[in-house]
C-alpha positions in Angstrom: 67.1 79.7 71.7 70.1 79.2 73.3 72.1 75.9 73.1 73.5 76.1 75.9 70.0 75.8 76.9 68.9 72.8 74.7 72.4 71.3 76.1 72.5 71.8 79.5 70.0 71.0 82.5 68.2 67.8 83.1 65.0 66.4 84.7 65.5 62.7 87.2 63.7 60.4 84.9 61.2 59.8 87.2 59.9 63.6 87.5 60.3 64.0 83.6 57.7 61.1 83.3 55.6 62.3 85.6 54.9 65.0 83.0 55.5 63.6 79.6 54.8 60.4 77.6 58.1 60.1 75.2 58.0 59.2 71.9 60.6 57.4 69.8 61.4 56.2 66.2 64.4 54.0 65.8 67.1 53.6 62.9 69.1 51.2 62.8 72.0 50.5 59.7 73.3 47.1 59.1 76.3 46.9 57.6 75.6 43.3 54.6 78.5 40.8 54.8 78.6 40.5 51.3 82.1 40.3 50.1 81.9 43.1 47.6 81.0 46.9 47.9 77.0 47.3 46.9 77.6 49.0 43.3 81.3 47.8 43.0 83.7 44.7 43.0 85.7 46.6 46.2 86.0 44.1 48.4 84.6 44.6 52.2 86.9 43.7 54.9 87.0 45.3 58.2 90.2 46.7 59.2 92.3 47.1 55.8 95.2 50.2 55.5 93.0 53.0 54.5 91.5 53.7 51.1 93.3 50.4 49.7 89.8 49.0 48.9 88.4 51.7 46.4 87.8 51.9 42.7 86.9 54.2 40.2 82.8 53.8 41.0 83.0 54.1 45.2 84.8 56.5 44.6 82.9 58.3 42.5 85.3 59.2 39.6 83.7 60.9 36.5 82.4 57.9 34.1 82.1 54.8 36.3 79.0 53.7 36.2 77.6 51.4 39.5 75.8 47.9 39.1 74.1 46.4 42.3 74.7 43.9 44.4 72.6 40.7 43.8 73.4 39.6 47.3 72.8 42.3 49.2 69.4 42.5 47.6 68.6 39.0 48.2 69.7 40.0 52.0 67.6 42.7 52.1 64.3 41.0 51.0 65.4 38.2 53.5 65.7 40.9 56.5 62.1 42.2 55.0 60.6 39.0 55.5 62.0 38.3 58.3 60.3 41.5 59.7 56.6 40.8 58.3 57.2 43.4 55.2 55.9 43.4 52.5 58.2 43.5 49.3 58.2 45.3 46.8 57.6 44.0 42.8 59.7 47.0 42.1 61.5 49.4 43.6 64.7 51.7 42.6 67.3 53.7 43.8 67.6 57.3 44.3 69.9 59.9 44.9 70.0 61.6 48.3 72.3 64.8 48.1 74.4 66.6 50.7 78.3 67.3 51.2 80.0 65.3 53.8 83.9 64.8 53.2 83.4 61.0 53.9 80.8 60.6 50.9 83.6 61.0 47.9 80.6 61.6 45.2 78.6 63.9 47.0 75.4 62.2 46.9 74.7 58.4 48.2 72.7 56.1 46.8 69.9 55.2 48.5 66.6 54.2 48.7 63.2 57.2 48.9 59.5 57.0 48.1 60.0 53.4 46.8 61.7 50.9 49.4 62.5 47.4 48.8 60.2 46.5 51.8 57.7 48.3 53.5 54.9 48.1 56.4 56.4 45.5 58.6 55.9 44.3 62.2 57.6 42.4 64.9 57.6 42.0 68.5 60.1 42.3 71.2 59.5 41.2 75.3 60.6 43.6 78.4 59.7 42.1 81.8 57.7 39.5 80.6 55.6 41.9 78.5 55.1 41.6 75.2 55.4 45.4 72.8 54.7 45.2 68.7 56.9 47.6 67.2 55.6 48.8 63.6 58.3 48.6 60.5 57.4 51.2 58.1 60.3 50.7 55.4 63.9 48.6 55.5 65.9 50.1 52.7 68.8 49.2 50.5 71.8 51.8 50.5 75.5 52.4 50.7 77.4 53.1 53.4 79.8 56.4 53.8 83.8 56.6 54.7 85.1 57.1 57.8 86.7 61.0 59.0 88.7 60.7 62.0 90.0 64.6 63.7 92.8 64.6 65.0 94.3 67.1 67.3 91.0 68.3 69.2 90.2 66.8 73.1 86.7 65.3 71.8 87.1 63.6 68.3 84.9 65.7 66.5 86.3 68.1 64.3 85.7 71.1 66.5 89.1 71.7 67.7 90.7 69.8 65.9 93.9 70.3 63.9 93.5 68.1 60.7 91.0 65.5 59.7 91.7 61.9 57.9 89.3 59.9 55.3 89.4 56.7 55.1 87.0 55.4 52.0 87.0 51.7 52.1 83.9 51.8 54.0 82.5 54.1 51.1 80.1 52.1 49.1 79.7 49.2 52.0 75.8 47.6 51.5 73.2 49.1 54.4 70.1 47.9 55.0 68.2 51.1 57.1 65.5 49.7 59.4 63.2 52.4 60.2 60.0 52.1 62.6 56.9 54.1 63.1 55.8 56.1 66.0 56.6 53.7 68.5 54.4 54.6 71.8 54.7 52.4 75.1 54.1 52.9 78.7 57.0 55.6 79.5 58.4 53.7 82.1 59.4 51.2 79.3 60.3 53.5 76.7 64.1 53.3 76.9 63.7 49.5 77.8 61.8 48.8 74.8 64.7 50.7 72.6 67.3 48.7 73.9 65.2 45.2 73.0 64.3 45.9 69.8 67.9 46.4 68.9 69.3 43.3 70.8 66.0 41.4 69.1 67.5 42.8 65.8 70.6 41.7 66.4 69.7 38.5 67.0 67.6 38.1 64.4 70.0 39.5 61.7 72.3 37.1 63.1 70.7 34.3 62.4 69.6 35.3 59.1 73.1 35.3 58.3 73.6 38.6 56.5 75.3 40.3 58.9 78.1 40.0 61.5 76.6 42.5 63.6 79.4 43.8 65.2 78.4 47.1 66.7 81.7 47.5 68.4 82.9 47.6 64.0 80.0 49.9 63.4 78.0 46.8 61.7 75.0 47.4 63.7 74.3 51.4 64.9 71.1 52.8 66.3 70.1 56.2 65.7 67.2 57.5 68.4 64.5 59.9 67.5 63.0 61.0 70.3 60.4 63.5 71.0 58.3 64.4 74.2 54.3 65.2 74.3 52.7 66.2 77.8 50.7 63.8 79.3 47.0 62.9 77.8 48.3 65.3 74.7 48.0 63.7 71.3 50.5 66.5 69.1 53.8 64.9 68.4 56.7 67.0 70.1 59.7 68.2 68.1 62.1 65.1 67.8 66.1 64.4 67.9 67.9 62.0 66.5 70.8 61.0 67.9 73.4 59.4 65.8 75.3 56.3 65.6 74.5 54.7 68.7 76.4 52.1 68.9 75.9 49.0 71.8 72.5 48.1 73.4 73.2 49.6 76.8 74.0 53.3 74.9 71.0 53.0 73.3 68.8 52.9 76.5 70.9 55.5 78.0 70.9 58.0 75.2 67.0 57.6 75.1 66.6 58.3 78.5 69.3 61.1 78.8 67.0 62.6 75.7 63.8 62.3 77.7 65.3 64.3 80.5 66.9 66.6 78.9 64.4 67.6 76.6 61.5 67.5 79.3 64.2 69.9 81.4 63.9 72.1 77.8 60.1 72.5 77.9 59.7 72.9 81.8 62.2 75.8 81.4 59.5 77.2 78.6 62.0 76.7 75.8 61.8 75.0 72.5 63.7 71.8 71.4 65.3 72.0 68.4 64.8 69.5 65.8 68.8 68.4 65.4 71.0 65.7 65.3 72.6 64.9 68.4 76.0 63.0 68.9 75.9 60.4 72.0 78.7 60.7 74.3 79.8 57.2 75.9 82.4 58.8 78.7 79.9 60.9 79.9 76.5 59.9 79.4 75.2 63.0 77.6 74.1 63.9 74.3 75.0 66.9 72.9 74.0 69.4 69.6 75.0 68.3 66.3 73.8 70.1 63.1 70.1 70.9 62.5 68.1 68.1 61.2 67.3 68.2 57.6 63.7 66.7 56.4 63.4 64.5 52.8 63.4 67.7 50.5 66.4 68.9 52.1 67.9 66.3 50.6 66.7 66.5 46.7 66.0 63.1 46.3 66.3 62.1 42.7 65.6 58.8 40.3 69.3 57.4 40.2 69.7 57.5 36.5 72.8 54.9 36.6 70.8 52.1 38.2 67.7 50.1 36.2 64.8 49.3 38.7 64.7 45.7 41.0 61.9 43.8 40.2 62.1 40.9 42.4 59.9 38.2 41.3 57.5 36.4 43.5 58.6 32.8 43.0 62.0 34.1 44.3 61.0 35.7 47.2 58.6 33.2 48.0 61.8 30.6 47.5 63.7 33.0 49.8 61.0 32.9 52.8 61.3 29.3 52.8 64.9 29.7 54.3 64.2 31.7 57.3 65.1 30.4 60.6 62.1 30.1 63.2 61.0 34.0 64.4 62.5 34.9 67.6 59.4 34.7 69.9 59.4 30.9 68.8 62.9 30.4 69.3 62.8 31.9 72.6 60.0 29.1 73.6 61.3 26.2 72.0 64.8 27.1 74.0 63.2 27.6 76.8 61.3 24.3 77.0 64.4 22.8 75.9 66.4 24.3 78.4 64.1 23.7 81.0 64.1 27.4 82.4 61.5 28.7 84.3 59.7 31.9 82.4 61.6 34.4 85.4 64.9 32.7 84.4 64.4 32.9 80.6 62.8 36.8 81.3 66.4 37.3 83.1 68.4 35.7 80.0 66.5 38.0 77.7 67.2 40.8 79.8 70.4 40.2 80.0 71.0 39.9 76.1 72.7 36.3 76.6 70.4 34.3 74.4 72.9 34.2 72.0 75.8 33.3 74.2 74.0 30.9 76.2 73.2 29.1 72.9 76.7 29.3 71.7 77.9 28.1 74.4 75.8 25.1 74.8 76.1 24.2 71.5 79.8 23.0 73.0 78.5 20.8 74.6 78.0 23.0 78.5 74.6 22.2 79.7 71.6 25.2 79.8 72.4 25.2 84.0 75.9 25.9 83.7 76.0 28.2 80.7 73.4 30.3 82.3 75.3 30.3 86.0 78.8 31.8 84.2 76.5 34.1 81.9 74.4 35.8 84.4 77.0 35.4 87.2 80.6 36.3 87.0 80.1 37.7 83.3 77.2 39.7 84.0 78.3 40.9 86.8 81.5 42.4 85.7 79.5 43.9 82.4 77.6 45.7 84.8 80.2 46.7 87.0 82.2 48.2 83.7 79.5 49.4 82.0 79.6 47.0 78.8 77.6 44.8 77.0 78.2 40.8 77.3 79.7 40.5 73.6 82.2 43.7 74.7 83.7 42.0 77.5 86.5 40.2 75.5 85.2 36.6 76.8 83.3 34.8 74.4 81.3 30.5 74.4 84.7 29.1 73.5 86.0 30.2 77.0 83.4 29.7 79.0 83.1 26.4 77.5 86.6 25.5 78.0 86.5 26.7 81.7 83.1 24.5 82.3 85.1 21.4 80.9 87.9 22.1 83.5 85.4 22.3 86.6 83.4 18.7 85.0 86.6 16.9 85.1 88.0 17.7 88.4 90.6 20.5 87.1 88.4 23.4 88.9 85.8 24.0 91.3 83.3 26.9 91.1 85.3 29.1 93.5 88.7 28.5 91.3 86.6 28.9 88.0 85.5 32.3 88.9 89.4 33.1 89.2 89.9 31.8 85.9 87.3 34.3 84.5 88.7 37.4 87.1 91.5 36.0 85.0 89.9 35.8 81.2 88.1 39.3 81.7 91.7 40.8 82.6 93.6 40.0 79.9 95.6 37.6 81.3 95.5 34.6 78.8 93.7 31.5 78.3 92.2 29.2 80.8 94.9 27.0 80.9 97.5 29.3 81.2 95.9 31.6 84.1 95.5 27.9 85.9 99.6 27.9 85.8 100.1 31.4 86.5 97.6 31.6 89.5 98.0 28.1 90.4 94.9 27.2 90.8 94.6 23.4 89.7 92.3 21.5 91.9 94.9 19.3 94.4 94.5 15.2 93.6 96.5 14.1 95.4 95.2 11.5 98.3 98.5 11.7 100.4 98.1 15.6 100.1 94.6 15.8 100.9 94.8 13.0 103.5 98.1 15.2 105.5 95.7 18.2 105.6 92.6 16.0 107.0 94.8 14.6 109.5 95.9 18.3 110.5 92.2 19.0 110.7 91.4 16.6 112.8 94.4 17.2 115.4 93.4 20.8 115.8 89.6 19.8 116.1 89.0 17.0 118.5 85.9 18.4 120.1 84.8 18.3 116.8 85.9 14.7 116.4 84.2 13.6 119.5 81.0 15.1 118.2 81.1 13.3 114.9 82.2 9.7 117.2 79.0 10.2 119.7 76.6 9.8 116.8 76.3 13.0 115.2 78.0 12.9 111.7 76.9 16.2 110.7 80.0 17.8 112.7 81.7 16.3 109.8 81.4 19.4 108.0 83.5 21.6 110.3 86.4 19.3 109.6 85.8 19.6 105.9 85.9 23.6 106.0 89.1 23.3 107.9 90.3 21.3 105.2 89.4 23.3 102.3 90.9 26.6 104.0 94.1 24.4 104.8 93.7 24.0 101.0 93.4 27.2 100.1 90.4 26.1 98.5 92.2 24.2 95.7 90.3 20.5 96.8 87.5 18.8 95.9 84.9 18.6 98.6 83.4 15.6 97.5 86.4 14.1 97.8 87.6 15.5 100.7 84.3 14.1 102.2 84.8 10.4 101.2 88.1 10.0 102.6 87.3 12.1 105.7 84.2 9.2 106.0 86.7 6.1 105.6 89.1 7.7 108.2 86.5 8.3 111.0 84.7 5.6 109.8 81.8 6.8 109.4 
């Protein structure tokens, strides 16, 4: 089978789903927020100069011996418990052997057949329906370094003139969360994948074990997708799309693989078992390398590390520290906020739960927080093809803008212009208001002058008001607001107008 056949044509998603059922398996890698690496004392600060956070252990130098990070083990147990997993009474690390230039030891210290957490489950909600996701395992391992390929057009090694390797990330603690086979109604597959990663992000953040910054790679998803004909029980050949790093991209990558694999099968071809690269700019996947099976990695027990045997007492102590389950928390928040089922569904589907929670904690009412996050900000995210958390506007800015609305400095129309400036990177809300001249006019004399102009220009409306039709005054208020370029408090204008006309 030629690579072009596996990379080129796609079917429409509706056509693909009328013929095939998608089957998924999701592997989510979580960088823990420990202060030191998994097996050494090197710091884990993001963005440090290249190769400044390394030592003989994480560089794999001869004679260097690793030691397990106890905080990472604690975090792994908490993640396993939150996913309703069994926690191993005894487990150990293994060496996963492969050659990557960004893994200085030429093997990864991971867990193979003896993970610390296994046989769990969780749930996600999509369009009001709850889907159960079975968890195969959550195991501990270390992250790799980072390669930057220079000189090519795609950022990949093919066509690059040279590559740079930064080992700062090598050895940072990782938890890999692996689902069992996921089979849901075909039309819901991509949305369930997105909802699952979103739910995990919220859960891990609540646990306090990771900063879950997808833009920095501390949470990333490998999406395994295969197709089987309707009614068949035989699983198809899977592909693994690597390192997808946004909720939107997870949904798009799964959708693309369904349409691509369907086209390959319909053409009489065979889907290759391979890893694939996701291209955010074009919305497609391309072939990476032939996918290895477990035997190809030549796992064997890590001889330099003792087994991990968490006591049952410690496990129960950690269980007692867990936050609310996501479903329980959502129900509580919905009741506290007074949202309808439809409103809460919009919040969840829009991945706006955590931003709204954080905004409310800063003193904003639930209704106002929802209005901005599901209104102006969600619209901008959709138009730019981004997730909400990638917009560069956070709960603090939303709370500041709403405070200016509450104290009468802005109205909603002017606040929308402030958000426009925030999204364009024009500065703080105060700076944007000053630059754009957006503050409401609070000077009664200026408002009265505008009212006088409106009365003079609309004698017929004034006559209607004086003849016992006070509702006609709305046209005068509109004229004043237009005169003031929207920078007047409509309630204040109405008050002054009523006083002026004696109504």
